[in-house]
Backbone as CSV, one residue per row, in Angstrom:
resi,resn,N_x,N_y,N_z,CA_x,CA_y,CA_z,C_x,C_y,C_z
1,UNK,134.000,-79.331,-78.063,135.818,-78.765,-78.708,136.866,-77.786,-79.361
2,UNK,136.203,-78.423,-80.627,136.339,-76.887,-81.410,136.363,-75.727,-81.580
3,UNK,134.861,-75.815,-80.929,133.978,-74.577,-80.403,134.714,-73.650,-79.014
4,UNK,135.323,-74.316,-78.418,136.055,-74.038,-77.491,137.321,-73.330,-77.947
5,UNK,138.133,-74.563,-78.891,139.420,-73.901,-79.137,139.430,-72.263,-80.322
6,UNK,138.168,-72.411,-80.590,137.765,-71.270,-81.600,137.657,-69.344,-80.588
7,UNK,136.899,-70.055,-79.408,136.476,-69.273,-78.252,137.658,-68.947,-77.919
8,UNK,138.675,-69.513,-77.727,139.984,-69.622,-77.077,140.849,-68.446,-77.665
9,UNK,140.533,-68.814,-79.173,141.787,-67.987,-80.133,140.885,-66.623,-80.451
10,UNK,139.511,-66.690,-80.238,138.931,-65.040,-80.519,139.578,-64.180,-79.374
11,UNK,138.758,-64.769,-78.033,139.632,-64.241,-77.119,141.329,-63.541,-76.936
12,UNK,142.204,-65.293,-77.073,143.527,-64.089,-77.464,144.091,-63.405,-78.344
13,UNK,143.297,-63.377,-79.299,143.213,-62.693,-80.159,142.735,-61.033,-79.976
14,UNK,141.738,-60.982,-79.447,141.071,-59.621,-79.325,142.144,-58.634,-77.744
15,UNK,143.126,-59.452,-76.935,144.283,-59.279,-75.730,145.555,-59.132,-76.653
16,UNK,145.556,-59.457,-77.865,146.735,-59.502,-78.556,146.637,-58.115,-79.147
17,UNK,145.414,-58.028,-80.358,145.487,-57.435,-81.431,144.379,-56.454,-80.502
18,UNK,143.772,-56.331,-79.933,142.329,-55.386,-79.395,141.403,-55.553,-80.338
19,UNK,140.275,-54.566,-80.091,138.803,-55.145,-80.446,138.840,-54.515,-81.482
20,UNK,139.627,-53.262,-81.984,139.357,-52.679,-83.367,140.432,-53.181,-83.938
21,UNK,141.448,-54.110,-83.682,142.204,-54.607,-84.575,141.350,-56.087,-85.225
22,UNK,140.586,-56.940,-84.407,139.796,-57.759,-84.742,138.358,-57.307,-85.684
23,UNK,138.340,-55.891,-85.647,137.091,-55.648,-86.158,137.960,-55.173,-87.546
24,UNK,138.629,-54.664,-87.856,139.538,-54.280,-88.930,139.963,-55.251,-89.541
25,UNK,139.960,-57.061,-89.041,140.617,-57.989,-89.922,139.001,-58.636,-90.454
26,UNK,138.160,-58.186,-89.922,136.532,-59.060,-90.107,136.237,-58.296,-91.430
27,UNK,136.306,-56.759,-91.751,135.800,-55.607,-92.260,136.924,-56.444,-93.648
28,UNK,137.902,-56.614,-93.417,138.633,-57.273,-94.960,137.855,-58.413,-95.877
29,UNK,138.821,-58.111,-97.381,138.461,-59.821,-97.882,137.487,-59.698,-98.946
30,UNK,137.584,-60.614,-99.722,136.834,-60.386,-100.883,135.473,-61.216,-101.204
31,UNK,134.860,-60.563,-101.645,133.395,-61.475,-101.504,132.954,-61.332,-103.033
32,UNK,133.810,-61.010,-104.003,133.388,-61.509,-105.545,134.210,-63.291,-105.034
33,UNK,133.250,-63.755,-106.338,134.038,-65.549,-106.308,134.897,-65.216,-107.435
34,UNK,135.840,-66.311,-107.277,136.875,-66.464,-108.197,136.101,-67.108,-109.548
35,UNK,135.784,-66.314,-110.455,135.464,-67.179,-111.723,135.866,-68.347,-112.200
36,UNK,137.337,-68.391,-111.955,138.464,-68.832,-112.988,138.229,-70.810,-111.915
37,UNK,137.937,-70.604,-111.234,137.840,-72.091,-110.054,136.531,-72.339,-109.808
38,UNK,135.338,-71.474,-110.285,134.107,-71.884,-109.959,133.604,-73.174,-110.823
39,UNK,133.811,-73.431,-112.000,133.825,-74.588,-112.361,133.787,-75.973,-111.842
40,UNK,135.382,-75.708,-111.593,135.939,-76.948,-110.762,134.992,-77.330,-109.263
41,UNK,134.495,-76.423,-108.391,134.030,-75.757,-107.304,132.713,-76.540,-107.271
42,UNK,131.637,-75.899,-108.327,130.429,-76.646,-109.265,130.121,-78.234,-109.357
43,UNK,131.959,-78.511,-110.115,131.951,-80.224,-110.382,132.487,-80.776,-108.904
44,UNK,133.102,-80.611,-108.119,132.855,-80.989,-106.670,132.100,-81.607,-106.025
45,UNK,131.291,-80.285,-105.709,130.199,-80.811,-104.829,128.762,-81.381,-106.237
46,UNK,128.717,-81.351,-106.980,127.679,-82.293,-107.926,128.357,-83.773,-107.484
47,UNK,129.772,-84.024,-107.804,130.644,-85.352,-107.024,130.384,-85.847,-105.482
48,UNK,130.586,-84.730,-104.458,130.174,-85.200,-103.456,128.199,-85.280,-103.229
49,UNK,127.799,-84.410,-103.938,126.262,-85.007,-104.127,125.816,-86.496,-104.200
50,UNK,126.442,-86.979,-105.427,126.073,-88.052,-105.528,126.644,-89.301,-104.425
51,UNK,128.194,-88.899,-103.609,128.261,-89.602,-103.059,127.000,-89.900,-101.456
52,UNK,126.346,-88.462,-101.782,125.866,-88.178,-99.748,124.502,-89.273,-101.012
53,UNK,124.092,-88.439,-101.884,122.828,-90.199,-102.563,122.770,-90.922,-102.101
54,UNK,123.935,-91.733,-102.616,124.885,-92.930,-102.049,124.038,-93.273,-100.723
55,UNK,125.124,-92.630,-99.866,125.052,-93.066,-98.402,123.913,-92.897,-97.320
56,UNK,123.325,-91.321,-97.897,122.077,-91.301,-97.142,120.732,-92.766,-97.013
57,UNK,120.602,-93.088,-98.103,119.357,-93.816,-97.736,120.069,-95.431,-96.764
58,UNK,121.533,-95.383,-97.136,122.426,-96.339,-96.172,122.041,-96.309,-94.785
59,UNK,122.716,-95.158,-94.572,122.644,-94.238,-93.169,120.976,-94.263,-92.411
60,UNK,119.805,-94.128,-93.402,118.928,-94.306,-92.958,118.261,-95.480,-92.359
61,UNK,118.563,-96.474,-93.232,118.283,-97.509,-93.367,118.839,-98.221,-91.953
62,UNK,120.225,-97.884,-91.432,120.567,-97.822,-90.373,120.341,-97.299,-89.034
63,UNK,119.908,-96.627,-89.237,119.094,-95.789,-87.922,117.955,-96.347,-87.742
64,UNK,116.988,-96.910,-88.831,115.830,-97.547,-88.735,116.221,-98.662,-87.658
65,UNK,117.092,-99.160,-88.494,117.701,-100.871,-87.853,117.851,-100.691,-86.149
66,UNK,119.277,-99.703,-85.826,119.319,-99.049,-84.928,117.788,-98.661,-83.554
67,UNK,116.861,-98.110,-84.103,115.713,-97.820,-83.403,114.729,-99.105,-82.800
68,UNK,114.821,-100.026,-84.148,114.149,-101.444,-83.794,115.226,-102.257,-82.817
69,UNK,116.300,-102.034,-82.825,116.835,-102.885,-81.800,116.924,-102.267,-80.208
70,UNK,116.503,-101.115,-80.634,116.147,-100.375,-78.893,117.511,-100.027,-78.617
71,UNK,118.683,-99.046,-79.744,119.513,-98.764,-79.259,119.688,-97.522,-79.899
72,UNK,119.058,-96.503,-79.205,118.925,-94.979,-79.406,120.341,-93.942,-79.272
73,UNK,121.308,-94.446,-78.504,122.020,-93.461,-78.553,122.732,-94.081,-80.154
74,UNK,122.822,-95.338,-80.095,123.293,-95.309,-81.877,122.460,-94.448,-82.854
75,UNK,121.308,-94.505,-82.649,120.450,-94.365,-83.858,120.434,-92.361,-83.571
76,UNK,120.709,-92.196,-82.333,120.902,-90.761,-82.145,121.966,-90.277,-82.913
77,UNK,123.008,-91.041,-82.730,124.378,-90.431,-83.223,124.275,-90.362,-85.117
78,UNK,123.364,-90.974,-85.041,123.066,-91.947,-86.766,122.289,-90.471,-87.731
79,UNK,121.718,-90.107,-86.509,120.558,-88.897,-87.200,121.602,-87.587,-86.819
80,UNK,122.269,-87.215,-86.180,123.234,-86.730,-86.533,124.060,-86.032,-87.568
81,UNK,124.556,-87.768,-88.163,125.439,-87.505,-89.331,124.556,-86.883,-90.126
82,UNK,123.662,-87.827,-90.446,122.696,-87.375,-91.416,122.115,-86.107,-91.140
83,UNK,121.899,-85.480,-90.025,121.605,-84.088,-90.370,123.037,-83.264,-90.720
84,UNK,124.042,-83.303,-90.710,125.348,-82.689,-90.797,125.453,-82.785,-92.643
85,UNK,124.575,-83.732,-93.016,125.265,-84.005,-94.401,124.010,-83.298,-94.946
86,UNK,122.993,-83.861,-94.527,122.090,-82.385,-95.231,121.773,-80.752,-95.059
87,UNK,122.627,-80.753,-94.082,123.137,-79.418,-94.007,124.174,-78.716,-94.815
88,UNK,125.481,-79.323,-94.795,126.670,-79.345,-95.585,125.961,-79.471,-97.150
89,UNK,125.065,-80.212,-97.461,124.346,-80.363,-98.588,123.788,-79.324,-99.093
90,UNK,123.165,-78.891,-98.312,122.442,-77.387,-98.403,123.092,-76.135,-98.482
91,UNK,124.335,-76.071,-97.964,124.986,-74.922,-98.000,125.941,-74.787,-99.296
92,UNK,126.339,-76.571,-99.739,126.951,-76.621,-100.908,125.890,-75.840,-102.152
93,UNK,124.801,-76.178,-101.444,123.552,-75.928,-103.068,123.602,-74.106,-103.258
94,UNK,123.913,-73.873,-101.838,123.487,-72.044,-101.830,124.677,-71.618,-103.000
95,UNK,125.928,-72.187,-102.574,127.078,-71.737,-103.260,127.002,-72.044,-104.504
96,UNK,126.610,-72.957,-104.494,127.074,-73.217,-106.249,125.523,-72.600,-107.105
97,UNK,124.470,-72.056,-106.264,123.280,-70.810,-106.894,124.628,-69.712,-107.574
98,UNK,124.847,-69.445,-106.329,125.449,-67.733,-106.403,126.822,-67.978,-107.042
99,UNK,127.566,-68.923,-107.204,128.758,-69.285,-108.394,128.001,-68.755,-110.275
100,UNK,126.688,-69.648,-110.072,126.055,-69.651,-110.928,125.481,-68.447,-111.686
101,UNK,125.386,-67.735,-110.485,124.429,-66.449,-110.862,125.664,-65.148,-111.190
102,UNK,127.067,-65.228,-110.346,127.923,-64.537,-110.268,128.541,-65.023,-111.600
103,UNK,129.053,-66.021,-112.564,129.993,-66.333,-113.210,129.489,-66.912,-114.039
104,UNK,128.778,-65.921,-115.695,128.581,-66.807,-116.735,129.048,-67.705,-117.057
105,UNK,128.110,-68.606,-117.849,128.933,-70.336,-118.683,129.186,-71.244,-117.216
106,UNK,128.812,-70.808,-115.816,129.291,-72.110,-114.938,127.966,-72.727,-114.805
107,UNK,127.707,-73.911,-114.963,126.739,-74.782,-115.003,126.862,-75.675,-113.711
108,UNK,125.917,-76.564,-113.282,126.258,-77.950,-112.340,126.108,-79.379,-114.151
109,UNK,126.489,-79.873,-113.710,126.192,-81.069,-114.745,125.868,-82.276,-114.149
């Protein structure tokens, strides 16, 4: 549903602005990290990783139980959530590494 909405927004933007307007909008923006907020971002990621490390074993147990009970639909949904959390955690770790490299004094606690 969200992907359809984004696709519709892109098509609508193309019709309103033209392809050159979208290309121009895509090239603007800063790629430099905001070092004044970097430590807050790292702290938040660390806090969320702690929550994920508590949640993941419980979710894996629920998935195993669902499989044992023959409820493959539920097990598949739980597996999708686990995959989503793992993906978000990987992206967050990559972001933290970039911030640590770009901003001196920023460290994961």
